[in-house]
C-alpha positions as CSV (number, residue, x, y, z in Angstrom):
1,M,0.2,0.2,0.0
2,R,1.7,3.3,0.8
3,K,5.1,3.7,2.8
4,I,7.0,6.2,4.6
5,M,8.6,9.6,4.2
6,P,10.5,12.0,6.8
7,L,9.3,13.4,9.8
8,A,8.1,17.2,10.0
9,L,7.2,19.4,12.5
10,I,4.7,22.8,11.9
11,A,3.4,25.2,13.5
12,L,0.4,27.1,12.3
13,A,-1.1,29.7,10.4
14,G,-4.6,30.8,9.1
15,C,-6.4,29.5,6.4
16,G,-7.6,30.8,3.1
17,S,-11.6,32.4,3.0
18,D,-14.2,30.6,3.5
19,N,-15.2,32.3,-0.3
20,G,-13.9,30.1,-3.5
21,P,-11.7,26.9,-3.6
22,P,-9.3,26.3,-0.8
23,K,-5.5,27.9,-1.4
24,V,-2.2,26.0,-1.4
25,Q,-0.1,27.0,1.9
26,S,3.8,26.6,1.8
27,V,6.0,25.0,4.9
28,E,9.1,27.2,6.4
29,V,11.6,24.7,8.2
30,V,12.1,25.4,11.8
31,R,14.1,22.4,12.3
32,V,15.4,19.4,11.2
33,L,15.6,16.4,13.1
34,P,16.9,12.7,12.3
35,H,13.9,9.9,11.8
36,D,14.4,6.5,10.9
37,S,14.7,6.3,6.9
38,Q,14.0,2.2,7.2
39,A,10.3,3.7,8.9
40,F,7.3,3.0,6.4
41,T,5.7,5.2,8.0
42,E,1.1,4.8,8.7
43,G,0.6,6.6,11.6
44,L,1.8,9.1,14.2
45,F,1.5,10.8,17.4
46,F,3.1,12.8,20.0
47,K,2.6,12.6,24.1
48,D,4.3,13.7,27.1
49,G,7.5,14.3,25.3
50,M,7.5,11.3,22.4
51,L,6.8,10.3,19.1
52,F,4.7,7.7,18.5
53,E,5.2,5.5,15.5
54,S,3.2,2.9,13.3
55,T,5.3,0.9,10.7
56,G,3.3,-0.8,7.7
57,E,4.8,-3.8,5.7
58,E,4.1,-7.4,6.1
59,G,7.1,-8.9,8.1
60,T,8.1,-5.4,9.5
61,S,4.7,-3.6,10.9
62,G,4.6,-2.6,14.1
63,F,4.8,0.7,16.1
64,R,7.6,2.5,18.4
65,K,8.2,5.1,20.8
66,V,10.5,7.7,19.2
67,T,12.4,10.5,21.0
68,P,12.3,13.3,18.7
69,E,15.3,15.2,19.4
70,T,17.9,12.2,18.7
71,G,15.3,9.4,16.6
72,E,16.5,6.8,19.0
73,I,13.7,4.3,19.9
74,A,12.9,4.2,23.1
75,A,10.4,1.0,23.1
76,R,8.6,-1.1,20.1
77,T,6.4,-4.0,19.6
78,Q,5.9,-5.7,16.0
79,L,2.3,-7.0,14.6
80,G,2.5,-10.7,13.2
81,S,3.9,-11.2,9.8
82,E,0.6,-11.2,8.3
83,Y,-0.7,-8.0,9.3
84,F,0.0,-4.7,7.4
85,G,-0.1,-2.1,10.3
86,E,-1.7,1.1,9.9
87,G,-3.0,4.2,11.9
88,I,-2.6,4.6,15.8
89,I,-3.4,7.1,18.8
90,G,-3.4,7.3,22.2
91,W,-6.5,7.0,24.5
92,K,-6.4,7.4,28.0
93,D,-4.2,4.7,29.4
94,R,-4.6,2.9,25.5
95,I,-2.9,2.8,22.5
96,Y,-5.2,1.6,19.5
97,Q,-3.3,-0.1,16.3
98,L,-5.3,-0.3,12.7
99,T,-4.4,-2.7,9.7
100,W,-5.1,-2.2,6.1
101,K,-6.7,-5.3,4.8
102,N,-7.7,-7.4,7.7
103,Q,-10.8,-5.8,9.3
104,K,-9.1,-5.6,12.5
105,G,-7.7,-3.2,14.7
106,F,-5.6,-4.0,17.9
107,I,-5.5,-2.2,21.3
108,Y,-2.2,-1.8,24.0
109,N,-1.2,-0.4,27.6
110,A,-0.1,2.4,26.6
111,K,2.7,2.3,29.5
112,D,4.6,-1.4,28.1
113,F,2.9,-2.3,24.6
114,T,1.1,-5.6,26.1
115,P,-2.0,-6.6,23.7
116,I,-5.2,-6.2,25.4
117,G,-7.9,-6.0,22.9
118,E,-9.1,-5.8,19.3
119,F,-11.5,-4.4,17.3
120,A,-13.5,-5.0,13.8
121,Y,-14.4,-2.5,11.2
122,Q,-15.6,-2.9,7.6
123,G,-13.5,-2.0,4.8
124,E,-9.6,-1.0,4.8
125,G,-7.6,0.8,7.7
126,W,-5.3,3.3,6.6
127,G,-5.3,6.6,9.5
128,L,-6.6,7.4,12.6
129,T,-6.7,10.4,15.4
130,H,-9.1,11.9,17.7
131,N,-10.6,14.6,19.3
132,D,-12.1,14.6,23.2
133,R,-15.3,12.8,22.4
134,S,-14.0,10.3,19.1
135,V,-11.7,8.1,17.8
136,I,-11.8,9.7,14.0
137,M,-11.1,6.8,11.6
138,S,-9.6,7.5,7.9
139,D,-10.2,4.3,5.6
140,G,-8.5,5.5,2.2
141,T,-12.0,6.9,0.6
142,A,-13.4,10.8,0.7
143,T,-15.3,9.9,4.2
144,L,-14.4,10.1,7.7
145,R,-15.4,7.5,10.6
146,F,-15.9,8.7,14.1
147,L,-15.9,5.9,16.3
148,D,-16.4,5.4,20.4
149,P,-13.5,5.7,21.5
150,D,-14.8,2.9,24.3
151,T,-16.6,0.3,22.1
152,M,-14.7,1.3,18.5
153,A,-19.0,1.5,17.2
154,Q,-19.2,3.7,14.2
155,Q,-21.0,6.8,15.4
156,S,-21.1,9.0,12.3
157,T,-19.7,9.7,9.3
158,L,-18.0,12.9,7.4
159,A,-17.6,13.7,3.9
160,V,-14.5,15.0,3.0
161,T,-15.3,17.8,0.3
162,A,-12.9,20.5,-1.4
163,N,-14.7,23.2,-3.6
164,G,-18.0,20.9,-3.5
165,C,-15.7,17.6,-5.0
166,P,-15.1,14.3,-3.0
167,V,-11.5,14.4,-1.6
168,K,-10.2,10.7,-1.9
169,E,-7.5,8.6,-0.4
170,L,-6.9,10.5,2.9
171,N,-4.2,8.8,4.3
172,E,-2.8,9.8,7.7
173,L,-4.8,11.7,10.1
174,E,-4.0,14.6,13.1
175,W,-6.3,16.8,15.3
176,I,-5.0,19.9,15.3
177,D,-6.8,23.4,17.4
178,G,-10.0,22.3,15.8
179,E,-9.5,20.9,12.6
180,I,-8.4,17.3,11.3
181,W,-5.8,17.6,9.1
182,A,-4.5,14.8,6.5
183,N,-2.1,13.3,4.6
184,I,-3.2,12.8,0.7
185,W,-2.4,9.9,-0.5
186,R,0.4,9.9,-3.9
187,T,0.5,13.8,-2.9
188,D,2.2,16.5,-1.5
189,L,-0.1,17.5,0.3
190,I,-2.2,17.7,3.7
191,A,-6.1,18.8,3.7
192,R,-7.0,21.1,6.3
193,I,-10.8,19.8,7.5
194,D,-13.7,21.5,9.1
195,P,-14.7,18.7,11.1
196,A,-18.3,20.4,11.4
197,S,-18.6,20.9,7.4
198,G,-16.2,18.5,6.0
199,K,-14.8,20.8,4.1
200,V,-11.7,21.8,3.1
201,K,-10.4,24.7,4.7
202,S,-6.9,24.9,3.1
203,F,-4.2,22.2,1.3
204,V,-0.6,22.5,2.9
205,D,2.3,22.0,0.5
206,V,5.1,19.5,2.1
207,A,6.6,19.0,-1.5
208,A,10.1,21.0,-0.3
209,L,10.2,18.3,2.5
210,G,12.1,14.7,2.1
211,P,14.4,13.0,-0.3
212,P,15.6,15.1,-3.1
213,M,14.6,12.7,-5.7
214,P,12.1,10.4,-3.4
215,S,10.4,6.8,-4.7
216,E,7.1,6.6,-5.7
217,D,6.9,4.9,-1.9
218,E,8.6,7.9,-0.4
219,V,5.5,9.6,0.0
220,P,4.8,12.3,2.9
221,N,2.8,10.7,5.9
222,G,2.8,10.8,9.3
223,I,1.8,13.9,11.2
224,A,1.9,14.9,15.1
225,Y,1.5,17.5,17.0
226,D,2.4,18.8,20.5
227,A,-0.6,20.9,21.9
228,G,1.8,22.2,24.6
229,T,3.8,24.3,22.5
230,K,2.1,24.7,19.6
231,R,4.4,22.1,17.2
232,I,3.1,20.3,14.3
233,F,5.4,17.1,13.1
234,V,4.8,15.9,9.9
235,T,7.3,13.1,8.2
236,G,7.0,10.8,5.2
237,K,7.4,7.2,4.5
238,M,11.4,6.1,4.7
239,W,12.4,9.8,5.0
240,P,15.3,10.4,6.8
241,Q,14.7,13.6,9.0
242,L,12.0,15.1,10.9
243,Y,11.4,18.9,10.5
244,Q,9.7,21.6,12.7
245,V,8.6,23.8,10.8
246,K,5.8,26.5,10.2
247,V,2.8,27.2,8.0
248,S,2.5,30.0,5.6
249,D,0.5,31.8,3.6
250,A,3.0,32.0,0.6
251,P,1.6,29.9,-2.1
252,G,2.4,26.2,-2.8
253,A,4.9,25.4,-5.4
254,G,3.7,25.1,-8.6
255,A,3.0,21.2,-9.2
256,S,1.5,21.0,-5.7
257,V,-1.2,23.7,-7.1
258,D,-1.3,21.9,-10.1
259,A,-2.9,18.7,-7.8
260,A,-4.7,20.6,-5.5
261,A,-6.6,21.9,-8.9
262,A,-7.2,18.4,-9.9
263,L,-8.6,17.3,-7.0
264,M,-11.1,20.2,-7.0
265,R,-12.0,19.1,-10.4
266,C,-15.3,16.8,-10.3
């Protein structure tokens, strides 16, 4: 499925106007940090000064706790070889992890990564995030699912659109100051989504980050937010760096502007 790129850290800027199509914003790099270039990043979140990262591909899937400043792995666990790991979140004293096509997720004790349960869902599993009421899940379509954090039963869905067109292949997710941020697979774009309407408020172009000549697998994927310091981490599959960045209102690169325009043709 989707593969890993480097990690980036972003600070917020204003979104585009509600009138007309969402604009494409760029990013400014504040700091560059190390990231495991073998990690096929599928999920990412920040908690208590550490990054928690889920990795994909059958035979090497799992998740790890990582020190952001050094990239050192403090703890890790592996999935069975039949599973392709996907999105991950921390909720209270638990960690939830999706798998791609097995229609099964796993629940772990957040302290020692001991497995404590499983949950089922229909379709594919891609990304996870949460607000204070719901787990939010992507499945590769233009629809996000809102789930009960205690039972993982579906509460509702949200159709995501940009200029009236469905935005498909929503991938890794993060809840940031009342918005849902979503990597869009096979693009250099992150969508900033209004959770009430499902409308994309703006796109963030991260084409300037990552390997200079990426393979088709080394796509941007992975967003984490440190709410205490307002830092945003962004990464990609098999990227060798972690970036701290801030979002700028300067326009994105031409190719990303074209990609956003293509998403808004329907």
